[in-house]
C-alpha positions in Angstrom: 49.9 93.2 89.2 50.3 97.0 89.5 49.8 96.8 93.3 52.6 94.2 93.5 55.0 96.5 91.6 54.1 99.5 93.7 54.5 97.4 96.9 58.0 96.3 95.8 59.0 99.8 94.9 57.8 101.1 98.3 59.8 98.4 100.1 62.9 99.2 98.1 62.5 102.9 98.9 62.2 102.1 102.6 65.2 99.8 102.5 67.3 102.3 100.6 66.6 105.1 103.1 68.3 103.1 105.9 71.9 104.2 106.8 74.5 101.5 106.5 75.6 100.2 109.9 79.3 100.4 110.5 81.1 97.2 111.0 82.9 96.9 114.3 86.5 95.5 114.5 86.9 92.0 115.7 89.7 93.0 118.1 90.2 96.5 119.4 93.7 97.9 119.9 94.3 99.5 123.3 97.3 101.6 122.3 99.7 99.3 124.1 101.8 98.8 121.0 102.4 102.5 120.7 103.1 102.9 124.4 105.7 100.1 124.2 107.3 101.6 121.1 107.6 105.0 122.8 109.2 103.3 125.8 111.7 101.3 123.7 112.7 104.4 121.8 113.2 106.4 124.9 115.4 103.6 126.3 117.4 103.5 123.1 118.0 107.2 123.0 119.1 107.1 126.7 121.6 104.3 126.0 123.0 106.1 122.9 123.4 109.3 124.9 125.4 107.5 127.6 127.7 106.1 124.9 128.1 109.5 123.2 128.8 111.2 126.6 131.5 108.6 127.4 133.2 109.3 124.1 133.1 113.1 124.8 134.5 112.5 128.3 137.4 110.5 126.8 138.1 113.1 124.1 139.8 115.7 126.3 141.5 117.5 123.4 138.1 118.8 122.0 135.3 120.8 123.5 131.9 119.5 122.6 128.7 121.5 122.4 125.2 120.0 122.9 122.7 121.2 120.3 119.1 121.9 120.8 118.4 119.4 118.0 119.7 116.4 120.0 123.3 115.9 118.8 126.8 117.0 119.9 129.5 118.7 117.9 133.1 120.1 118.1 134.8 122.5 115.8 137.8 121.4 113.8 138.1 124.7 112.0 136.2 127.7 113.3 135.7 131.2 111.9 135.3 133.6 114.8 135.0 136.7 112.6 132.1 135.8 110.3 128.5 135.8 111.5 126.8 134.5 108.3 125.2 131.0 108.7 122.9 129.5 106.2 119.2 130.4 106.4 116.1 128.8 104.9 116.3 128.8 101.1 120.0 129.3 100.8 121.9 126.8 98.7 125.0 125.4 100.5 127.9 123.4 99.1 129.6 121.1 101.6 131.4 117.8 102.1 130.9 115.2 104.7 131.9 111.7 105.7 130.2 109.0 107.8 132.1 107.2 110.6 131.4 104.9 113.4 131.5 106.6 116.8 134.9 105.2 117.3 136.1 106.9 114.1 136.2 104.1 111.6 135.3 105.5 108.2 132.1 104.0 106.7 131.9 106.4 103.7 134.7 108.8 103.0 134.0 112.3 101.8 135.7 111.6 98.5 133.2 108.9 97.8 130.2 111.1 98.7 131.6 114.1 96.9 130.6 117.7 97.2 126.9 118.1 98.0 124.6 121.0 97.2 121.3 121.4 99.1 118.7 124.0 99.7 118.5 124.7 103.4 115.4 123.5 105.2 113.9 121.5 102.3 112.5 118.3 103.6 112.5 116.4 100.4 116.2 115.8 100.3 117.9 112.5 100.9 120.1 113.7 103.8 119.9 112.7 107.4 118.2 115.1 109.7 121.3 115.6 111.8 123.3 116.9 108.9 120.4 119.1 107.7 120.2 120.6 111.2 124.0 120.8 111.6 124.5 122.7 108.3 122.7 125.7 109.8 125.4 126.0 112.6 128.3 126.2 110.1 129.8 129.3 108.5 131.7 129.2 105.2 135.1 127.4 105.6 134.2 125.9 108.9 134.6 122.2 109.7 132.6 120.5 112.5 132.6 116.9 113.7 129.1 115.8 114.8 128.1 112.9 117.0 124.6 111.9 116.0 122.4 109.5 117.9 120.6 107.0 115.6 117.4 109.0 115.5 119.3 111.9 114.0 121.1 109.6 111.6 119.7 106.6 109.7 117.4 105.4 112.5 115.6 102.1 112.3 116.2 101.6 108.6 120.0 102.0 108.5 121.8 102.7 105.3 122.2 100.1 102.6 124.5 97.4 104.0 126.9 100.0 105.5 125.1 101.2 108.6 122.8 98.9 110.6 119.6 99.7 112.4 119.7 102.1 115.3 123.4 102.9 114.9 124.7 106.3 116.1 127.3 107.9 113.9 130.1 110.5 113.7 130.3 112.8 110.7 132.8 115.6 109.8 131.2 118.3 107.7 132.9 121.2 105.9 130.8 124.0 104.6 132.4 125.2 101.4 130.0 127.9 100.2 126.7 129.6 101.0 124.7 131.0 98.1 121.9 133.4 98.9 118.8 132.3 97.1 116.8 135.5 97.2 115.6 136.9 93.8 117.6 139.8 92.5 
């Protein structure tokens, strides 16, 4: 009887020492989905850029500047004397609106109200185009931005007001820059 128990314990020890064998997936992905997604996104960006460039060509009364961040902008009100723009950590107060590229108002600035954000804080519910655009502005300036959809609301859109992959126009006025350094 003792030999039987010892034999069972030895067998359990031997079985317990084996490493578990990894299960292999039934089907393996080749990366084609990601490749196709990248291709579709590049095509979408190219199409949106063509549309935005046509709008810029037609708008001969304004001079548009192409940003390094992938959007275009023109000054409505420009301060040529000041050099102070917001830097990381500054708190900025501003107003903005949302429009279609043709200029139809989607959300007026009065409905959105005055916004206050901390510059370069990623946890804020503001589109990346406006977060990047704020850093160009000086106090009192107003800029109209043309954002491709990836700098706006992208694939998800915004509630029932802005659909999926829709480029937008937004006019932003920087009201105040508060330095956020400890005193």
